KETIMI-460043 format. One record per residue (C-alpha): residue number from 1; residue in three letters; x, y, z. Coordinates in nm, 2 decimals. Each point is the difference from the previous one (the first is absolute). Example, Ala and Ser with C-alpha at 12.3 -4.5 7.8 and 13.67 -1.06 7.14 Angstrom:
KETIMI-460043
 seq type      x      y      z
   1  ALA   1.23  -0.45   0.78
   2  SER   0.14   0.34  -0.07
END
This chain:
KETIMI-460043
 seq type      x      y      z
   1  MET   1.03   0.38  -1.40
   2  CYS   0.12   0.31  -0.24
   3  GLY  -0.05   0.36   0.03
   4  ILE  -0.20   0.17  -0.24
   5  ILE  -0.06   0.42   0.00
   6  GLY  -0.12   0.17  -0.32
   7  TYR  -0.08   0.40  -0.02
   8  THR  -0.14   0.25  -0.27
   9  GLY   0.00   0.38   0.12
  10  SER   0.19   0.31  -0.05
  11  ARG   0.25  -0.07   0.24
  12  GLU   0.32  -0.16  -0.06
  13  ALA  -0.04  -0.38   0.00
  14  GLN   0.31  -0.14   0.14
  15  PRO  -0.01   0.14   0.33
  16  LEU  -0.29  -0.14   0.05
  17  LEU   0.01  -0.32  -0.13
  18  LEU   0.39  -0.03   0.19
  19  GLU  -0.23   0.07   0.38
  20  GLY  -0.24  -0.24  -0.10
  21  LEU   0.25  -0.29  -0.09
  22  HIS   0.15   0.08   0.35
  23  ARG  -0.33  -0.07   0.16
  24  LEU  -0.02  -0.28  -0.21
  25  GLU   0.30  -0.19   0.04
  26  TYR  -0.08  -0.21   0.25
  27  ARG  -0.22  -0.18  -0.25
  28  GLY   0.34  -0.13  -0.22
  29  TYR   0.33   0.17  -0.05
  30  ASP   0.23  -0.21  -0.22
  31  SER   0.01   0.29  -0.28
  32  SER  -0.23   0.32  -0.07
  33  GLY  -0.10   0.23  -0.29
  34  LEU  -0.17   0.25  -0.14
  35  ALA  -0.16   0.15  -0.35
  36  THR  -0.10   0.33  -0.07
  37  LEU  -0.11   0.20  -0.31
  38  SER   0.10   0.32  -0.13
  39  ASP  -0.02   0.18  -0.33
  40  GLY  -0.10  -0.31  -0.15
  41  ASP   0.32  -0.21   0.13
  42  LEU  -0.01  -0.26   0.26
  43  HIS   0.27   0.02   0.26
  44  LEU   0.08  -0.35   0.15
  45  ARG   0.23  -0.05   0.33
  46  LYS   0.02  -0.33   0.21
  47  ARG   0.24  -0.12   0.19
  48  ALA   0.10  -0.37   0.17
  49  GLY  -0.02   0.07   0.37
  50  ARG  -0.18   0.21   0.28
  51  ILE  -0.18   0.32  -0.10
  52  GLN   0.29   0.21   0.16
  53  ASP   0.21  -0.16  -0.35
  54  LEU  -0.21   0.16  -0.21
  55  ALA  -0.06   0.31   0.19
  56  ARG   0.36   0.05  -0.04
  57  HIS  -0.03  -0.08  -0.39
  58  LEU  -0.27   0.28  -0.06
  59  HIS   0.19   0.25   0.17
  60  GLN   0.24  -0.04  -0.31
  61  ASN  -0.25  -0.09  -0.22
  62  ALA  -0.36   0.21   0.07
  63  ALA  -0.31  -0.18  -0.16
  64  PRO  -0.20   0.35  -0.12
  65  GLY  -0.36  -0.03  -0.04
  66  THR  -0.33   0.08   0.17
  67  THR  -0.15  -0.41  -0.05
  68  GLY   0.20  -0.32   0.13
  69  ILE  -0.03  -0.33   0.08
  70  SER   0.24  -0.18   0.30
  71  HIS   0.11  -0.29   0.16
  72  THR   0.18  -0.19   0.27
  73  ARG   0.03  -0.38  -0.12
  74  TRP   0.05  -0.34   0.20
  75  ALA   0.08  -0.20  -0.25
  76  THR  -0.24  -0.30  -0.15
  77  HIS   0.20  -0.06  -0.39
  78  GLY   0.33   0.05  -0.01
  79  PRO   0.25   0.11   0.19
  80  ALA   0.02   0.37   0.20
  81  ASN   0.24   0.19  -0.22
  82  ASP  -0.08   0.32  -0.24
  83  ARG  -0.12  -0.16  -0.29
  84  ASN  -0.30  -0.16   0.21
  85  ALA  -0.07   0.30   0.18
  86  HIS  -0.31   0.20  -0.04
  87  PRO  -0.15   0.13  -0.24
  88  HIS   0.02  -0.17  -0.28
  89  VAL  -0.06   0.15  -0.37
  90  SER  -0.08  -0.12  -0.30
  91  GLY   0.25  -0.02  -0.30
  92  ASP  -0.12   0.25  -0.15
  93  ASN   0.03   0.25   0.33
  94  ARG  -0.38   0.08  -0.05
  95  ILE  -0.14  -0.21   0.29
  96  ALA   0.13   0.00   0.39
  97  VAL  -0.15  -0.25   0.25
  98  VAL   0.07  -0.07   0.36
  99  HIS  -0.14  -0.34   0.15
 100  ASN  -0.07  -0.13   0.30
 101  GLY  -0.15  -0.36  -0.07
 102  VAL   0.13  -0.30  -0.17
 103  ILE  -0.14  -0.04  -0.37
 104  GLU  -0.05  -0.40  -0.02
 105  ASN   0.05  -0.06  -0.37
 106  TYR   0.25   0.27  -0.08
 107  ALA   0.20  -0.29  -0.13
 108  PRO  -0.18  -0.11  -0.34
 109  LEU  -0.10   0.43  -0.03
 110  LYS   0.39   0.02   0.00
 111  ARG   0.04  -0.26  -0.23
 112  GLN  -0.26   0.12  -0.23
 113  LEU   0.12   0.39   0.01
 114  ALA   0.36  -0.15  -0.07
 115  GLY  -0.14  -0.18  -0.33
 116  GLU  -0.16   0.35  -0.09
 117  GLY   0.38   0.16   0.01
 118  VAL  -0.03   0.13   0.35
 119  VAL   0.33   0.02   0.15
 120  PHE  -0.02  -0.01   0.41
 121  HIS   0.24   0.17   0.22
 122  SER  -0.09  -0.14   0.36
 123  ASP  -0.07  -0.35   0.17
 124  THR  -0.34   0.13   0.14
 125  ASP  -0.36  -0.09  -0.10
 126  THR  -0.09   0.37   0.01
 127  GLU   0.20   0.08  -0.30
 128  VAL  -0.26  -0.23  -0.20
 129  VAL  -0.28   0.27   0.11
 130  ALA   0.18   0.29  -0.14
 131  GLN   0.09  -0.13  -0.31
 132  LEU  -0.34  -0.15  -0.04
 133  ILE  -0.16   0.35   0.06
 134  ALA   0.24   0.13  -0.29
 135  ARG  -0.11  -0.25  -0.20
 136  ARG  -0.36   0.09   0.02
 137  LEU   0.02   0.42   0.01
 138  PRO  -0.03   0.07  -0.36
 139  ALA   0.27   0.25  -0.13
 140  GLU  -0.30   0.24  -0.17
 141  ASP  -0.20   0.03   0.31
 142  SER   0.13   0.17   0.28
 143  SER  -0.37   0.09   0.14
 144  GLN  -0.06  -0.12   0.38
 145  ALA  -0.23  -0.27  -0.10
 146  ALA   0.23  -0.17  -0.23
 147  PHE   0.21   0.03   0.29
 148  ILE  -0.21  -0.18   0.26
 149  ASP  -0.09  -0.26  -0.29
 150  ALA   0.34  -0.12  -0.06
 151  VAL   0.00  -0.02   0.40
 152  ALA  -0.29  -0.17   0.02
 153  ARG   0.06  -0.28  -0.27
 154  THR   0.32  -0.07   0.16
 155  LEU  -0.17  -0.06   0.33
 156  ALA  -0.23  -0.27  -0.15
 157  LEU   0.30  -0.18  -0.11
 158  LEU   0.14  -0.02   0.37
 159  LYS  -0.01  -0.27   0.22
 160  GLY   0.10   0.02   0.39
 161  THR   0.00   0.29   0.20
 162  TYR   0.08   0.38  -0.09
 163  GLY   0.01   0.38   0.15
 164  LEU   0.14   0.20  -0.32
 165  ALA   0.03   0.30  -0.03
 166  VAL   0.11   0.13  -0.34
 167  LEU   0.09   0.33  -0.20
 168  SER   0.00   0.07  -0.37
 169  ARG   0.27   0.27  -0.13
 170  ARG  -0.29   0.08  -0.29
 171  HIS  -0.27   0.07   0.30
 172  PRO   0.21   0.30   0.24
 173  GLY  -0.21   0.06   0.33
 174  LEU  -0.18  -0.36   0.00
 175  LEU   0.06  -0.28   0.22
 176  LEU  -0.19  -0.35  -0.05
 177  GLY  -0.05  -0.28   0.31
 178  ALA  -0.12  -0.33   0.03
 179  ARG  -0.04  -0.25   0.23
 180  LEU  -0.08  -0.38   0.02
 181  GLY   0.13  -0.16   0.38
 182  SER   0.27   0.26   0.03
 183  PRO  -0.14   0.31   0.20
 184  LEU   0.01   0.35  -0.17
 185  VAL  -0.16   0.30   0.14
 186  LEU  -0.08   0.34  -0.14
 187  GLY   0.03   0.33   0.19
 188  ILE  -0.14   0.31  -0.08
 189  GLY   0.18   0.33   0.03
 190  GLU  -0.09   0.33  -0.11
 191  GLY   0.12   0.07  -0.38
 192  GLU   0.20  -0.30   0.09
 193  ASN  -0.06  -0.36   0.01
 194  PHE   0.17  -0.34   0.14
 195  LEU   0.03  -0.35  -0.04
 196  ALA   0.14  -0.24   0.26
 197  SER   0.02  -0.41   0.11
 198  ASP  -0.06   0.14   0.37
 199  PRO  -0.15   0.30   0.18
 200  SER   0.28   0.08   0.21
 201  ALA   0.18   0.10  -0.33
 202  LEU  -0.26   0.30  -0.01
 203  VAL   0.03   0.09   0.34
 204  GLY   0.02   0.39   0.02
 205  LYS  -0.07   0.04  -0.37
 206  THR  -0.38  -0.05   0.02
 207  GLU  -0.27  -0.13   0.22
 208  ARG  -0.21  -0.12  -0.23
 209  VAL   0.03  -0.37  -0.18
 210  VAL  -0.17  -0.22  -0.22
 211  TYR   0.08  -0.40   0.01
 212  LEU   0.00  -0.15  -0.31
 213  GLN  -0.16  -0.34  -0.03
 214  ASP   0.07  -0.27  -0.24
 215  HIS   0.02   0.04  -0.36
 216  GLN  -0.07   0.39   0.04
 217  MET   0.21   0.25  -0.19
 218  CYS   0.05   0.34   0.13
 219  VAL   0.04   0.31  -0.22
 220  LEU   0.19   0.29   0.14
 221  THR   0.11   0.32  -0.13
 222  ALA   0.07   0.34   0.20
 223  ASN  -0.33   0.12   0.03
 224  ASP  -0.26  -0.35  -0.01
 225  TRP   0.01  -0.35   0.06
 226  HIS  -0.24  -0.29  -0.09
 227  LEU  -0.04  -0.37   0.03
 228  LEU  -0.08  -0.24  -0.28
 229  ASP  -0.14  -0.37   0.04
 230  GLY   0.15  -0.29  -0.18
 231  ASP  -0.25   0.12  -0.28
 232  ARG   0.15   0.34  -0.01
 233  ALA  -0.33   0.19   0.14
 234  ARG   0.05   0.19   0.30
 235  VAL  -0.08  -0.06   0.34
 236  GLU  -0.09   0.13   0.28
 237  ALA   0.26   0.03   0.27
 238  ALA  -0.02   0.06   0.39
 239  VAL   0.27   0.29   0.13
 240  HIS   0.14  -0.11   0.34
 241  THR   0.20   0.25   0.25
 242  ILE   0.39  -0.11   0.12
 243  GLU  -0.08   0.04   0.37
 244  TRP   0.40   0.01   0.02
 245  ASP   0.26   0.25   0.03
 246  ALA   0.32   0.05  -0.10
 247  SER   0.14  -0.09   0.40
 248  ASP  -0.15  -0.34  -0.06
 249  THR   0.22  -0.10  -0.24
 250  ASP   0.33   0.16   0.14
 251  LYS   0.20  -0.17   0.24
 252  GLY  -0.02   0.32   0.25
 253  ALA   0.30  -0.04   0.22
 254  PHE   0.06  -0.35  -0.06
 255  ASP   0.31  -0.14  -0.18
 256  HIS  -0.23  -0.25  -0.14
 257  TYR  -0.35  -0.09  -0.15
 258  MET   0.01  -0.37   0.20
 259  LEU   0.08   0.17   0.35
 260  LYS  -0.24   0.31  -0.06
 261  GLU  -0.27  -0.28  -0.06
 262  ILE   0.07  -0.20   0.27
 263  TYR  -0.03   0.32   0.26
 264  GLU  -0.35   0.10  -0.19
 265  GLN  -0.17  -0.34   0.13
 266  PRO  -0.17   0.13   0.31
 267  GLU  -0.14   0.31  -0.20
 268  ALA  -0.10  -0.28  -0.30
 269  ILE  -0.14  -0.24   0.23
 270  GLU  -0.19   0.31   0.18
 271  ASN  -0.13   0.10  -0.33
 272  ALA  -0.12  -0.38  -0.10
 273  LEU  -0.22   0.00   0.36
 274  ARG  -0.14   0.37  -0.06
 275  GLY  -0.37  -0.07  -0.02
 276  ARG  -0.02  -0.33   0.00
 277  LEU  -0.05  -0.12   0.39
 278  VAL  -0.33   0.01   0.06
 279  ASP  -0.02   0.00   0.45
 280  SER  -0.42   0.03   0.01
 281  ASP  -0.02  -0.33  -0.23
 282  ALA   0.37  -0.13   0.10
 283  THR   0.08  -0.08  -0.34
 284  SER   0.16   0.15  -0.29
 285  HIS  -0.12   0.18  -0.27
 286  PHE   0.10   0.03  -0.39
 287  GLY  -0.16   0.23  -0.26
 288  GLY   0.10  -0.18  -0.33
 289  LEU  -0.07  -0.36   0.04
 290  ASN  -0.31   0.01  -0.24
 291  LEU  -0.10  -0.37   0.11
 292  ASP  -0.33   0.00   0.22
 293  THR   0.01  -0.13   0.36
 294  GLN  -0.17  -0.34  -0.06
 295  GLN   0.25  -0.08  -0.30
 296  LEU   0.28   0.08   0.24
 297  ARG  -0.18  -0.21   0.24
 298  ARG  -0.01  -0.30  -0.20
 299  ALA   0.32   0.00  -0.09
 300  GLU   0.17  -0.39   0.10
 301  ARG   0.34   0.05  -0.13
 302  ILE   0.23   0.30  -0.07
 303  ILE   0.35  -0.01  -0.29
 304  LEU   0.23   0.26   0.08
 305  THR   0.20   0.06  -0.30
 306  ALA   0.30   0.23  -0.04
 307  CYS   0.41   0.00  -0.10
 308  GLY   0.33   0.11   0.19
 309  THR  -0.08   0.17   0.34
 310  SER  -0.34  -0.01  -0.05
 311  TYR  -0.06  -0.39   0.01
 312  HIS   0.17   0.05   0.36
 313  ALA  -0.21   0.23   0.10
 314  ALA  -0.29  -0.25  -0.15
 315  LEU   0.16  -0.27   0.22
 316  VAL  -0.11   0.20   0.31
 317  GLY  -0.32   0.05  -0.13
 318  GLU  -0.05  -0.39  -0.01
 319  TYR   0.03   0.00   0.37
 320  LEU  -0.24   0.27   0.11
 321  PHE  -0.24  -0.07  -0.22
 322  GLU   0.01  -0.39   0.09
 323  GLU   0.06   0.12   0.38
 324  PHE  -0.26   0.30   0.01
 325  ALA  -0.28  -0.10  -0.24
 326  ARG   0.03  -0.39  -0.01
 327  ILE   0.02   0.05  -0.41
 328  PRO   0.20  -0.25  -0.18
 329  VAL   0.32   0.18  -0.24
 330  GLU   0.25  -0.11  -0.22
 331  VAL   0.28   0.23  -0.11
 332  GLU   0.11  -0.05  -0.38
 333  TYR   0.32   0.16  -0.17
 334  ALA  -0.22   0.21  -0.25
 335  SER   0.25  -0.11  -0.28
 336  GLU  -0.13  -0.35   0.10
 337  PHE  -0.33   0.04   0.05
 338  ARG  -0.07   0.17  -0.34
 339  TYR   0.12  -0.31  -0.17
 340  ARG  -0.18  -0.28   0.20
 341  ASN  -0.39  -0.10  -0.04
 342  PRO  -0.04  -0.05   0.39
 343  PRO  -0.38  -0.15   0.10
 344  ILE  -0.13   0.35   0.11
 345  ASP  -0.37  -0.03   0.18
 346  ARG  -0.24   0.30  -0.06
 347  ASN   0.06   0.11   0.38
 348  THR   0.34   0.12  -0.04
 349  ILE   0.10   0.32  -0.02
 350  VAL   0.36   0.08  -0.14
 351  ILE   0.20   0.27   0.14
 352  ALA   0.33   0.16  -0.18
 353  VAL   0.18   0.15   0.22
 354  THR   0.27   0.23  -0.21
 355  GLN   0.21   0.30   0.06
 356  SER  -0.02   0.20  -0.31
 357  GLY  -0.30  -0.16  -0.16
 358  GLU   0.15  -0.06  -0.31
 359  THR   0.22  -0.34   0.06
 360  ALA  -0.06  -0.17  -0.32
 361  ASP  -0.04  -0.38   0.18
 362  THR  -0.24   0.12   0.27
 363  LEU  -0.20   0.21  -0.28
 364  ALA  -0.03  -0.32  -0.20
 365  ALA  -0.08  -0.23   0.32
 366  LEU  -0.29   0.25   0.03
 367  ARG  -0.13   0.05  -0.32
 368  GLU  -0.02  -0.39  -0.03
 369  SER  -0.17  -0.03   0.31
 370  LYS  -0.25   0.26  -0.12
 371  ARG  -0.07  -0.20  -0.32
 372  LYS  -0.10  -0.32   0.20
 373  GLY  -0.24   0.24   0.18
 374  HIS   0.15   0.01   0.38
 375  PRO  -0.03   0.36   0.16
 376  THR   0.34   0.14   0.02
 377  LEU   0.11   0.23   0.24
 378  ALA   0.29   0.25   0.03
 379  LEU   0.29   0.11   0.25
 380  CYS   0.18   0.27  -0.20
 381  ASN   0.21   0.30   0.05
 382  VAL  -0.03   0.20  -0.29
 383  VAL  -0.30   0.19  -0.08
 384  GLY  -0.12  -0.06  -0.41
 385  SER   0.20  -0.29  -0.04
 386  SER  -0.12  -0.28  -0.20
 387  ILE  -0.05  -0.27   0.26
 388  ALA  -0.21   0.27   0.21
 389  ARG  -0.20   0.12  -0.29
 390  GLU  -0.06  -0.40  -0.12
 391  THR  -0.09  -0.15   0.34
 392  ASP  -0.36   0.00   0.12
 393  GLY   0.12   0.15   0.26
 394  GLY   0.25   0.10   0.30
 395  VAL   0.22   0.17   0.24
 396  TYR   0.24   0.25  -0.06
 397  LEU   0.32   0.00   0.24
 398  HIS   0.10   0.36   0.02
 399  ALA   0.36  -0.03   0.05
 400  GLY   0.08   0.25  -0.18
 401  PRO   0.27  -0.01  -0.33
 402  GLU   0.25  -0.33   0.04
 403  VAL   0.30   0.13  -0.16
 404  GLY   0.25  -0.24   0.08
 405  VAL   0.01  -0.29  -0.19
 406  ALA   0.01  -0.24   0.32
 407  SER  -0.34   0.07   0.16
 408  THR  -0.05   0.06   0.35
 409  LYS  -0.31   0.20   0.08
 410  ALA  -0.23  -0.19  -0.24
 411  PHE   0.09  -0.31   0.21
 412  THR  -0.11   0.13   0.30
 413  ASN  -0.28   0.19  -0.12
 414  GLN  -0.11  -0.34  -0.18
 415  VAL   0.00  -0.20   0.34
 416  ALA  -0.18   0.29   0.17
 417  VAL  -0.29   0.01  -0.26
 418  LEU  -0.03  -0.42  -0.01
 419  ALA  -0.05   0.02   0.41
 420  MET  -0.26   0.25  -0.01
 421  LEU  -0.14  -0.22  -0.35
 422  ALA   0.03  -0.31   0.25
 423  LEU  -0.19   0.23   0.31
 424  TYR  -0.27   0.08  -0.26
 425  PHE  -0.11  -0.36  -0.12
 426  GLY   0.05  -0.11   0.32
 427  ARG  -0.23   0.25   0.15
 428  MET  -0.23  -0.16  -0.28
 429  ARG   0.00  -0.33   0.14
 430  HIS   0.10  -0.09   0.31
 431  LEU   0.26   0.28   0.19
 432  SER  -0.17   0.15   0.33
 433  SER  -0.04   0.37   0.01
 434  LEU   0.21  -0.02   0.32
 435  GLN   0.24  -0.18  -0.23
 436  GLY  -0.06   0.23  -0.30
 437  ALA   0.07   0.31   0.28
 438  GLN   0.37  -0.15   0.12
 439  ILE   0.11  -0.03  -0.36
 440  ILE  -0.08   0.37  -0.11
 441  ARG   0.16   0.09   0.35
 442  GLU   0.35  -0.22  -0.11
 443  LEU  -0.03   0.13  -0.38
 444  ARG   0.00   0.36   0.13
 445  ALA   0.33  -0.06   0.18
 446  ILE   0.17  -0.11  -0.26
 447  PRO   0.12   0.30  -0.14
 448  ASP   0.18   0.11   0.34
 449  ALA   0.14  -0.37   0.07
 450  VAL   0.15   0.06  -0.38
 451  ARG   0.15   0.33   0.10
 452  ARG   0.15  -0.21   0.32
 453  ALA   0.13  -0.27  -0.23
 454  LEU   0.20   0.29  -0.21
 455  SER   0.21   0.05   0.33
 456  CYS   0.19  -0.30  -0.08
 457  HIS   0.20   0.20  -0.28
 458  ASP   0.32   0.06   0.14
 459  ALA   0.02  -0.41   0.17
 460  VAL  -0.09  -0.12  -0.39
 461  ARG   0.28   0.24  -0.09
 462  ALA   0.25  -0.15   0.21
 463  ILE  -0.07  -0.35  -0.07
 464  ALA  -0.03   0.04  -0.41
 465  GLU   0.39   0.10   0.07
 466  ARG   0.09  -0.30   0.16
 467  TYR  -0.20  -0.24  -0.29
 468  CYS   0.00   0.21  -0.32
 469  HIS   0.33  -0.26  -0.11
 470  VAL  -0.25  -0.33   0.02
 471  ALA  -0.08  -0.15  -0.33
 472  ASN  -0.31  -0.18   0.15
 473  PHE  -0.29   0.09   0.28
 474  LEU  -0.29  -0.21   0.11
 475  TYR  -0.30   0.16   0.08
 476  LEU  -0.28  -0.20   0.23
 477  GLY  -0.32   0.04   0.17
 478  ARG  -0.29  -0.20   0.06
 479  GLN  -0.37   0.08  -0.04
 480  TYR  -0.08   0.38  -0.04
 481  ASN   0.36   0.06  -0.03
 482  TYR   0.12  -0.30  -0.24
 483  PRO  -0.14   0.31  -0.30
 484  VAL   0.22   0.24   0.14
 485  ALA   0.30  -0.26   0.04
 486  LEU  -0.08   0.01  -0.42
 487  GLU  -0.01   0.35  -0.03
 488  GLY   0.32   0.10   0.19
 489  ALA   0.20  -0.25  -0.22
 490  LEU  -0.15   0.11  -0.29
 491  LYS   0.11   0.39   0.06
 492  LEU   0.32  -0.12   0.11
 493  LYS   0.07  -0.19  -0.34
 494  GLU  -0.16   0.31  -0.17
 495  ILE   0.21   0.28   0.10
 496  SER   0.35  -0.18   0.12
 497  TYR  -0.04  -0.29  -0.22
 498  ILE   0.10  -0.23   0.25
 499  HIS  -0.15  -0.34  -0.02
 500  ALA  -0.28  -0.03   0.26
 501  GLU  -0.27  -0.26   0.09
 502  GLY  -0.30   0.02   0.21
 503  TYR  -0.12  -0.29   0.18
 504  PRO  -0.29  -0.11   0.25
 505  ALA   0.23  -0.07   0.29
 506  ALA  -0.13  -0.39   0.03
 507  GLU   0.13  -0.06  -0.32
 508  MET   0.38   0.06   0.07
 509  LYS   0.03  -0.40   0.07
 510  HIS  -0.16  -0.09  -0.31
 511  GLY   0.30   0.10  -0.23
 512  PRO   0.15   0.38   0.06
 513  ILE   0.18  -0.03   0.34
 514  ALA   0.22  -0.16  -0.23
 515  LEU   0.11   0.31  -0.11
 516  VAL   0.06   0.14   0.39
 517  ASP   0.35   0.08   0.08
 518  LYS   0.18   0.27   0.13
 519  ASN   0.03   0.26  -0.29
 520  THR  -0.40  -0.05  -0.03
 521  PRO  -0.17   0.20   0.21
 522  SER  -0.38  -0.10   0.10
 523  VAL  -0.24   0.30   0.04
 524  PHE  -0.31  -0.14   0.22
 525  LEU  -0.33   0.17   0.10
 526  LEU  -0.03  -0.05   0.32
 527  PRO  -0.31   0.21   0.13
 528  ARG  -0.19  -0.15   0.31
 529  GLY  -0.27  -0.24  -0.12
 530  ALA  -0.19  -0.33   0.01
 531  ILE   0.27  -0.15  -0.13
 532  PHE   0.28   0.20   0.13
 533  ASP   0.20  -0.34   0.18
 534  LYS   0.00  -0.17  -0.35
 535  VAL   0.17   0.24  -0.22
 536  MET   0.28   0.03   0.33
 537  SER   0.06  -0.37  -0.03
 538  ASN   0.05   0.06  -0.39
 539  LEU   0.26   0.32   0.10
 540  GLU   0.17  -0.26   0.25
 541  GLU   0.03  -0.28  -0.33
 542  VAL   0.15   0.31  -0.17
 543  LYS   0.24   0.13   0.26
 544  ALA   0.16  -0.39   0.09
 545  ARG   0.08   0.00  -0.35
 546  GLY   0.22   0.36   0.05
 547  GLY  -0.24   0.17  -0.22
 548  PRO   0.00   0.39   0.13
 549  ILE  -0.34   0.12   0.13
 550  ILE  -0.15   0.29  -0.09
 551  ALA  -0.36   0.03   0.21
 552  ILE  -0.28   0.25  -0.05
 553  ALA  -0.14   0.00   0.34
 554  HIS  -0.22   0.21   0.20
 555  GLU   0.14   0.24   0.22
 556  GLY   0.12  -0.13   0.33
 557  ASP   0.00  -0.34  -0.08
 558  GLU   0.27  -0.16   0.20
 559  ASP  -0.05  -0.35  -0.14
 560  VAL   0.11   0.11  -0.33
 561  ALA   0.26   0.22   0.12
 562  ALA   0.19  -0.32   0.19
 563  ARG  -0.04  -0.19  -0.33
 564  ALA   0.05   0.23  -0.32
 565  ASP   0.32   0.15  -0.11
 566  GLU  -0.21   0.29  -0.13
 567  VAL  -0.33   0.15   0.13
 568  ILE  -0.19   0.26  -0.18
 569  CYS  -0.28   0.10   0.24
 570  VAL  -0.37   0.09  -0.15
 571  PRO  -0.31   0.10   0.22
 572  ASP  -0.22  -0.27   0.13
 573  VAL  -0.29  -0.04  -0.23
 574  PRO  -0.32  -0.26   0.00
 575  GLU   0.16  -0.26  -0.25
 576  TYR  -0.23   0.04  -0.27
 577  LEU   0.16   0.35  -0.06
 578  GLN   0.40  -0.09   0.06
 579  PRO   0.04  -0.03  -0.37
 580  ILE  -0.04   0.38   0.00
 581  VAL   0.26   0.10   0.28
 582  SER   0.21  -0.27  -0.05
 583  VAL   0.08   0.03  -0.37
 584  VAL   0.16   0.36   0.07
 585  PRO   0.30  -0.12   0.15
 586  LEU   0.02  -0.25  -0.30
 587  GLN  -0.04   0.32  -0.27
 588  LEU   0.29   0.20   0.18
 589  LEU   0.26  -0.30   0.03
 590  ALA  -0.02  -0.04  -0.38
 591  TYR  -0.02   0.37  -0.09
 592  HIS   0.35   0.04   0.24
 593  ILE   0.16  -0.33  -0.12
 594  ALA  -0.04   0.14  -0.37
 595  LEU   0.15   0.30   0.07
 596  LEU   0.28  -0.13   0.20
 597  ARG   0.03  -0.22  -0.36
 598  GLY   0.01   0.29  -0.18
 599  CYS  -0.33  -0.09  -0.19
 600  ASP  -0.24   0.23  -0.16
 601  VAL  -0.30  -0.03   0.25
 602  ASP  -0.28   0.18  -0.20
 603  LYS   0.11  -0.15  -0.33
 604  PRO   0.14  -0.36   0.05
 605  ARG   0.15  -0.15  -0.30
 606  ASN  -0.24  -0.18  -0.22
 607  LEU  -0.33   0.11   0.15
 608  ALA  -0.22   0.24  -0.05
 609  LYS  -0.33   0.12   0.24
 610  SER  -0.29  -0.09  -0.21
 611  VAL   0.00  -0.34  -0.21
 612  THR  -0.23   0.08  -0.27
 613  VAL   0.13  -0.25  -0.27
 614  GLU  -0.02  -0.38   0.08
END
């Protein structure tokens, strides 16, 4: 949450910062601002609202200078208004700070500073950081070392999480960054250097990046950079290469990132499968698990931990592992798991499922598991992310950048990778080579099945037009399609603000059926499978009470067509892969209903892409 971009070099900073903010707007869009240095002056510009509001302000009031920091905000402390927008400056206007994270002990620090006569001009926790640095910066010492010392001494006082970028009016051309729990990446250029909370902000500016680790500080000038540890000693850093190009983070011919990413799913799944299916051994292969075969074979239990959409993918993973690998699986909300103390035996593997690799709760759950000695793996989409670095091993999703706040292609890639992992564990245990070969054939066919599923687009749009006015939706599925019902309901809630709930279809009789009326459509996931007839009976129960029925069914299913009010057809695939195709029309349904209701699809209210605060 929140986006940071900083620059120091020979070019004017303002246009580079503004471009970076546009790329980071999915991380927060309550307000935005920037600060630049020029001729010994600090130029501060900030506005509540979207980044285009800041851009209009800058058109009239440009911020000169070749060094600057900027920020797009997801509000944690104080309402979204001009005064709470970042950057925040010290009372003497010497220090400017942008911040991602939460300073948990800001209140006592603020009281202490107020008692010393400091006047505050915002409701944020971040202003405390700027005021503390200024108080520790000697008036008579303008050396770089004094600035670094003032920041380091301030960091030692802070409790919580932060990704910080700091400017000092007395140190032109110098940019400091620090990280604890919130991501920061350094971008290395020629005669210029960058700092950002996400590598996507650096696409098109540089391909060479360094990922800061917790308790590290970076010191940037136009022609130099280095990292310091918590004791202010220089540390070596690995330089990585960004493999994305500008087109990966642009909308292209699509009106919205979400729609683009829905349509990217076939190719994204192909990328996830590529090189990982081994016909000769009828199994899958992963290069980064980093756990030996005996350690994996001894696993007697798996815990999948995740949040949001990733949690729904993990629920599908539970069915996959238990069916193919015969391993007991528990799926835990990371936000709950991190604070529990459940009994976990030594032969349990904890697997974190995440798109960003920076989700605060998932990272904390992973760290707690490692602290107790359990092997940890991660399914992650972002190379160099905190979870990718800290886990014992893992698998990259290879979905490409996902900019839309409502996750789409990450979900389908997570399910595809979980299916390959279940195959891998299954072949180590009891699955025959014939069974493994059959699963491989079915996995290879799934990208084309998703392409065919996308052909429902026009039918879904027509259905959305008929139901966009309703206030409530129910989503119902069983077995592999139960998590899809949860995911479909979440997508609708996220971007259209319609209340929606997902349930196992058989649970309707235990309370939720009381919600059924002529104004509450029920979306039934009805692809053919072992309990198809059971779900059809649940459909009849809703229909008997006058509830409109929207059914997701296999192509040519006349039984469903005869009973449902609306039918959306998807290809016939094996049950364990149905979530990958069944979710596609639900993504499109949420998208079109949101559009018809005038909602901002890519920037839904109150949400941000990467939840890096608790």
